[in-house]
N, C-alpha and C positions, 0 to 999 in steps of 0.2 A: 529419466527425462533429461533433455538437453539443458534446461535451465538450471537443474541441480548441479550439473557439471560446471556451468558458467559461474554459479555462486561460489563453488569451491575454488575455482581457478582465479576468481577476483581477489582473493586474499585481502591484503590491506588496502587495495585500490578502491576507495569508496565509490568513484564514478562507475567503475566496472560492476560493482555490486548492485548499484541502482539500475544500471542498464539490464542486468540479468533479472532482477525482480520485475522490471517493467515488461519483460518478455514472457513471464510466467503466465500460463493460461488460467489465471485466477477467476475470471468471469465465469468460465465453464465449470470450475470446481466448487465455487461458493455454494451453489444450491445443494451440493452433496455433503456439506459440513454437518455433522451430527451433534457437535458440541455447541453450547452457547458461544456467540461471538460478540465481543464488545469492541466497537470502534470509537476511540477517543479522538476528537477533532477540535482543535482550537479555532475560534471564529476567524482568526487571522492566518490560519494555515493555508499555504499555497495548494496543497493536495486535499483539502477538506472535502471537496465534492466527491472525490474518489473513495474516501473513507465512508461517507454516508451511503454511497452506492453499494459498497461491499457489504455493509450491514443490512441493507435492504435485500440483497440477493441471498443471504444466508437464512435458512428457515428459522433459526433462533437468534437472528442478528438484532443488535440494538446499537444505535449510535448516541453518543453523549457529546453535547457541545460544551466546550470549555470557554467560558466568557473571557474575553481579552487574551486568550491563549494563542500560542503559535507565533507565526511570523518569522520563524527561523529561516535562515538562508538556505535555499535549495540549490544544489549545484546545477549547472547548465544542462547536463545530461538528463537529470530527472525532470526538470522543467520542460525540456523538449519532448519527453515521452509521455507527459501527463495530458 
């Protein structure tokens, strides 16, 4: 798939890595995940909502809230794609 190529090509460029991850068709793939999925999300995380949605889409998904967790800086590319 194209997004795997993009991940490899990103190398040390963090913003390109985030852009490639954001393009991954994860919403379509999560219902097919056969293993348990644990999504950890700090209540201050910018992308918390997406982590919870991912856990909800996986058949054996579970999300855990980390009280007072998160709040790390998210680069502009990731924020624009979320």
